C-alpha positions as CSV (number, residue, x, y, z in Angstrom):
1,X,6.7,-17.7,15.4
2,X,4.0,-19.3,17.4
3,X,1.1,-21.4,16.0
4,X,-1.7,-21.7,15.1
5,X,-0.5,-19.9,12.0
6,X,0.3,-22.1,9.0
7,X,3.3,-21.2,6.8
8,X,2.6,-19.5,3.5
9,X,5.0,-19.3,0.6
10,X,7.7,-16.6,1.0
11,X,9.8,-15.7,-2.0
12,X,13.1,-14.9,-0.3
13,X,14.9,-15.3,-3.7
14,X,13.5,-12.0,-5.0
15,X,12.7,-10.1,-1.8
16,X,16.3,-9.2,-0.8
17,X,15.1,-8.6,2.7
18,X,16.6,-9.2,6.1
19,X,17.4,-12.8,7.1
20,X,14.6,-14.6,8.9
21,X,11.7,-13.3,6.9
22,X,8.7,-15.5,6.5
23,X,5.0,-15.5,5.6
24,X,1.9,-17.0,7.2
25,X,-1.7,-17.5,6.2
26,X,-4.7,-15.9,8.0
27,X,-8.3,-15.3,7.2
28,X,-10.5,-12.2,7.1
29,X,-13.9,-12.4,8.8
30,X,-15.6,-13.2,5.5
31,X,-13.3,-16.2,4.9
32,X,-10.9,-14.6,2.5
33,X,-7.4,-16.1,2.8
34,X,-4.7,-13.5,3.3
35,X,-0.9,-13.7,3.3
36,X,1.1,-11.8,6.0
37,X,4.8,-11.4,5.8
38,X,7.1,-10.6,8.8
39,X,10.8,-9.6,8.9
40,X,12.7,-9.4,12.2
41,X,14.7,-6.2,12.7
42,X,15.2,-5.0,16.3
43,X,13.5,-3.7,19.4
44,X,12.7,-0.1,18.5
45,X,9.3,-1.1,17.2
46,X,7.5,-2.5,14.1
47,X,6.7,-0.9,10.8
48,X,3.2,-2.0,9.7
49,X,3.5,-1.8,5.9
50,X,0.3,-1.3,3.9
51,X,1.2,-1.7,0.3
52,X,-0.4,-0.2,-2.8
53,X,-2.6,-1.7,-5.5
54,X,-0.9,-4.5,-7.5
55,X,1.8,-4.9,-4.8
56,X,2.9,-7.9,-2.7
57,X,5.0,-8.6,0.4
58,X,8.3,-9.3,-1.4
59,X,8.3,-5.9,-3.1
60,X,9.2,-4.4,0.3
61,X,12.2,-6.6,1.0
62,X,14.7,-3.9,0.5
63,X,12.6,-1.4,2.5
64,X,12.5,-4.0,5.3
65,X,16.3,-4.3,5.2
66,X,16.6,-0.5,5.6
67,X,14.3,-0.5,8.6
68,X,16.1,-3.6,10.1
69,X,19.4,-1.7,9.9
70,X,17.7,1.2,11.8
71,X,16.4,-1.2,14.5
72,X,12.8,-1.9,13.4
73,X,11.0,-5.1,12.5
74,X,8.5,-4.9,9.6
75,X,5.3,-6.7,8.6
76,X,3.4,-6.4,5.3
77,X,0.2,-7.8,3.9
78,X,-1.0,-9.1,0.5
79,X,-4.4,-7.4,0.2
80,X,-7.3,-9.5,-1.0
81,X,-7.2,-9.8,-4.8
82,X,-3.4,-9.4,-5.1
83,X,-0.1,-11.1,-4.3
84,X,-0.8,-14.6,-3.1
85,X,-3.9,-13.8,-1.2
86,X,-7.3,-15.0,-2.5
87,X,-8.2,-13.4,-5.8
88,X,-11.6,-12.7,-7.5
89,X,-13.2,-15.9,-8.8
90,X,-14.3,-14.2,-12.1
91,X,-10.8,-13.1,-13.1
92,X,-7.7,-13.4,-10.9
93,X,-5.7,-10.8,-12.9
94,X,-8.2,-8.0,-12.2
95,X,-8.2,-5.8,-9.1
96,X,-11.7,-6.0,-7.8
97,X,-13.7,-5.2,-4.6
98,X,-17.3,-4.2,-4.3
99,X,-16.5,-1.8,-1.4
100,X,-13.4,-0.6,0.4
101,X,-15.0,-2.0,3.5
102,X,-13.5,-5.3,2.4
103,X,-10.0,-3.9,2.9
104,X,-11.1,-2.9,6.4
105,X,-11.7,-6.6,7.1
106,X,-8.1,-7.3,5.8
107,X,-6.7,-4.7,8.2
108,X,-8.5,-6.2,11.2
109,X,-7.1,-9.6,10.3
110,X,-3.6,-8.1,9.8
111,X,-3.6,-6.4,13.2
112,X,-4.9,-9.6,14.8
113,X,-1.8,-11.5,13.5
114,X,0.6,-8.8,14.6
115,X,-1.0,-8.8,18.1
116,X,-0.8,-12.6,18.4
117,X,2.8,-12.6,17.3
118,X,3.6,-9.9,19.9
119,X,5.7,-7.9,17.5
120,X,7.9,-5.1,19.1
121,X,6.1,-1.9,20.0
122,X,5.4,0.8,19.3
123,X,3.9,0.0,15.9
124,X,4.2,2.6,13.1
125,X,2.1,2.6,10.0
126,X,3.8,3.0,6.7
127,X,1.2,3.2,3.9
128,X,1.8,3.5,0.1
129,X,-0.6,4.6,-2.6
130,X,-3.9,2.6,-2.2
131,X,-2.5,1.5,1.2
132,X,-2.6,5.2,2.1
133,X,-6.4,5.3,1.5
134,X,-6.9,2.0,3.5
135,X,-4.5,3.2,6.2
136,X,-6.3,6.6,6.7
137,X,-9.5,4.7,7.2
138,X,-7.8,2.3,9.6
139,X,-6.6,5.3,11.7
140,X,-10.3,6.4,12.0
141,X,-11.1,2.8,13.0
142,X,-8.6,3.0,15.9
143,X,-5.6,1.1,14.5
144,X,-3.1,0.7,17.4
145,X,-0.2,2.6,15.8
146,X,1.8,5.4,17.3
147,X,2.5,7.3,14.1
148,X,1.5,7.1,10.4
149,X,3.7,7.8,7.4
150,X,2.1,8.0,3.9
151,X,4.0,7.5,0.7
152,X,2.1,9.0,-2.3
153,X,-1.2,8.2,-0.6
154,X,-4.3,7.6,-2.7
155,X,-6.5,10.3,-1.3
156,X,-7.5,11.1,-4.8
157,X,-7.0,9.3,-8.1
158,X,-5.1,11.0,-11.0
159,X,-7.4,11.0,-14.1
160,X,-7.1,12.6,-17.5
161,X,-9.6,15.4,-18.2
162,X,-11.5,13.1,-20.6
163,X,-11.8,10.3,-18.0
164,X,-13.0,12.9,-15.4
165,X,-15.6,14.1,-17.8
166,X,-17.1,10.6,-18.5
167,X,-16.4,9.0,-15.1
168,X,-19.8,9.8,-13.6
169,X,-21.7,8.5,-16.6
170,X,-19.6,5.4,-16.9
171,X,-19.7,4.5,-13.2
172,X,-23.4,5.2,-13.0
173,X,-24.2,2.9,-15.9
174,X,-21.8,0.1,-15.0
175,X,-24.0,-1.8,-12.6
176,X,-27.3,-1.6,-14.7
177,X,-25.4,-2.7,-17.8
178,X,-23.5,-5.5,-15.9
179,X,-20.1,-3.9,-16.4
180,X,-19.0,-3.8,-12.8
181,X,-16.6,-6.6,-13.3
182,X,-15.1,-5.3,-16.5
183,X,-11.7,-3.7,-16.7
184,X,-12.0,0.1,-16.1
185,X,-11.5,2.3,-19.2
186,X,-7.9,2.6,-20.4
187,X,-6.9,-0.5,-18.3
188,X,-6.6,-4.2,-19.0
189,X,-4.6,-7.4,-18.3
190,X,-1.1,-7.1,-16.9
191,X,1.5,-5.9,-19.4
192,X,5.2,-5.6,-18.5
193,X,6.3,-2.0,-18.1
194,X,9.3,-0.4,-19.8
195,X,11.7,1.8,-17.9
196,X,11.6,4.8,-20.3
197,X,9.0,7.3,-18.9
198,X,7.6,4.8,-16.4
199,X,5.5,6.5,-13.7
200,X,7.1,4.6,-10.7
201,X,10.8,5.5,-10.3
202,X,13.7,7.2,-12.0
203,X,16.1,4.7,-10.5
204,X,17.0,1.9,-13.0
205,X,18.2,-0.5,-10.3
206,X,15.0,-0.2,-8.3
207,X,12.9,-0.5,-11.4
208,X,14.8,-3.7,-12.4
209,X,14.4,-5.1,-8.9
210,X,10.6,-4.8,-9.2
211,X,10.5,-6.1,-12.7
212,X,12.7,-9.1,-11.8
213,X,10.3,-10.1,-9.1
214,X,7.4,-10.4,-11.4
215,X,9.4,-12.0,-14.2
216,X,10.6,-14.7,-11.8
217,X,7.2,-15.1,-10.1
218,X,4.4,-14.1,-12.6
219,X,1.8,-15.3,-10.1
220,X,2.4,-12.0,-8.3
221,X,1.3,-9.8,-11.2
222,X,-2.0,-8.0,-11.4
223,X,-3.7,-6.1,-14.2
224,X,-6.0,-3.1,-14.1
225,X,-8.9,-2.5,-11.7
226,X,-12.5,-3.3,-12.4
227,X,-15.0,-0.5,-13.0
228,X,-16.5,-1.4,-9.6
229,X,-13.1,-1.0,-7.9
230,X,-12.7,2.5,-9.4
231,X,-16.2,3.5,-8.2
232,X,-15.5,2.1,-4.7
233,X,-12.1,3.9,-4.6
234,X,-13.6,7.3,-5.6
235,X,-16.3,6.9,-3.0
236,X,-13.8,6.1,-0.3
237,X,-11.5,8.9,-1.1
238,X,-14.4,11.4,-1.1
239,X,-15.7,10.1,2.2
240,X,-12.2,10.3,3.9
241,X,-11.6,13.8,2.7
242,X,-14.9,14.9,4.4
243,X,-13.8,13.5,7.8
244,X,-11.8,15.4,10.4
245,X,-8.1,14.2,10.5
246,X,-7.0,11.7,13.1
247,X,-5.2,12.9,16.2
248,X,-1.7,11.4,15.9
249,X,1.7,12.4,14.5
250,X,1.8,11.8,10.7
251,X,3.8,12.4,7.6
252,X,2.6,12.7,4.0
253,X,5.2,12.4,1.2
254,X,4.8,13.0,-2.5
255,X,7.1,13.6,-5.5
256,X,6.9,16.5,-7.8
257,X,6.6,14.1,-10.8
258,X,3.7,12.1,-9.3
259,X,1.5,10.7,-12.0
260,X,-0.6,8.0,-10.3
261,X,-2.4,9.7,-7.4
262,X,-3.8,13.3,-7.0
263,X,-1.2,15.7,-5.6
264,X,-3.8,18.2,-4.7
265,X,-5.7,15.8,-2.5
266,X,-2.5,15.0,-0.6
267,X,-1.7,18.7,-0.1
268,X,-5.3,19.5,1.0
269,X,-5.4,16.6,3.5
270,X,-2.0,17.5,5.0
271,X,-2.9,21.2,5.3
272,X,-6.0,20.3,7.2
273,X,-4.2,17.9,9.6
274,X,-2.4,19.9,12.3
275,X,-0.1,17.0,13.3
276,X,0.8,16.0,9.8
277,X,3.9,17.2,8.0
278,X,4.1,17.3,4.2
279,X,7.3,16.3,2.4
280,X,7.6,17.1,-1.3
281,X,10.5,15.3,-2.9
282,X,11.9,17.1,-5.9
283,X,12.0,15.0,-9.1
284,X,10.5,11.9,-7.4
285,X,8.0,9.6,-9.1
286,X,5.3,7.5,-7.4
287,X,7.6,5.0,-5.6
288,X,9.3,7.3,-3.0
289,X,10.8,4.4,-1.1
290,X,12.2,3.0,-4.4
291,X,13.6,6.1,-6.0
292,X,17.1,7.2,-6.6
293,X,19.4,6.9,-3.6
294,X,19.2,10.6,-2.7
295,X,15.5,10.8,-3.0
296,X,15.0,7.5,-1.2
297,X,17.2,8.7,1.6
298,X,15.3,11.9,1.9
299,X,12.0,10.0,2.3
300,X,13.5,7.3,4.6
301,X,15.1,9.8,7.0
302,X,11.8,11.8,7.3
303,X,10.0,8.6,8.2
304,X,12.6,7.7,10.8
305,X,12.3,11.2,12.3
306,X,8.6,10.6,12.7
307,X,9.0,7.3,14.3
308,X,11.9,8.0,16.8
309,X,10.0,10.0,19.5
310,X,6.8,8.0,19.4
311,X,5.2,6.4,22.5
312,X,3.9,2.8,22.6
313,X,0.3,2.3,21.8
């Protein structure tokens, strides 16, 4: 890997990814330090992984191994405020941005690193949860990818009826009352999750894989979002839903047991996007790429079908 990148910590002991993986530091335009991870994999192209909220590069080690076996390299990013990238000064365990435009700066820096590393083309976006929101905006911004696959994309946020009823009031009062940097209602500091009735996966081995990573490296953990993050996220989701869909082949995937993002928003966006297929995985929770072997294979095979006939961009 050529300079001038400096090496960043890469936690290979928990990633379980392909041999040769590593991480480097880069900076966004506003000076935020970001960590970028790269796994070699083959000459068919590169999977540009946009993780979800709370996530980090190493969480996708097993996914990178699957793509390496299929002939693809993979790169992933620690968004600002999570993983080992720079975190908010007021509280490093809180997810916080003022605007989702900050993530657009992260995407620009990420693409710059991939370009300078001359990773195999074509590039294919694979975006999960919050990364699906950031990724859809990146497509509108002209991200140089041939296709885009979305895993449980955050095109709408799942809320209880009570939270929906008070959200406008709470978000409207947050800034005048100085609550923008407080944890959003019903959230708080990081708390380890139990397997029983978790909203992520029905697969015990995949769940233990994720929990083992944060137990061995607690510096990767992240608590709930700030009130301001929620407001920014809702504004971005609403803005994206009003835009015409991008003109490139895409795939949106969601499980029937999804409890984190809004299924209806995914269905509506896919229905309005002529070149986007919708895959509904029966019984799957939020982590489609970390589900039971059968459900995971269903999602992975659909993504590979999308990638295989793409042209270089």
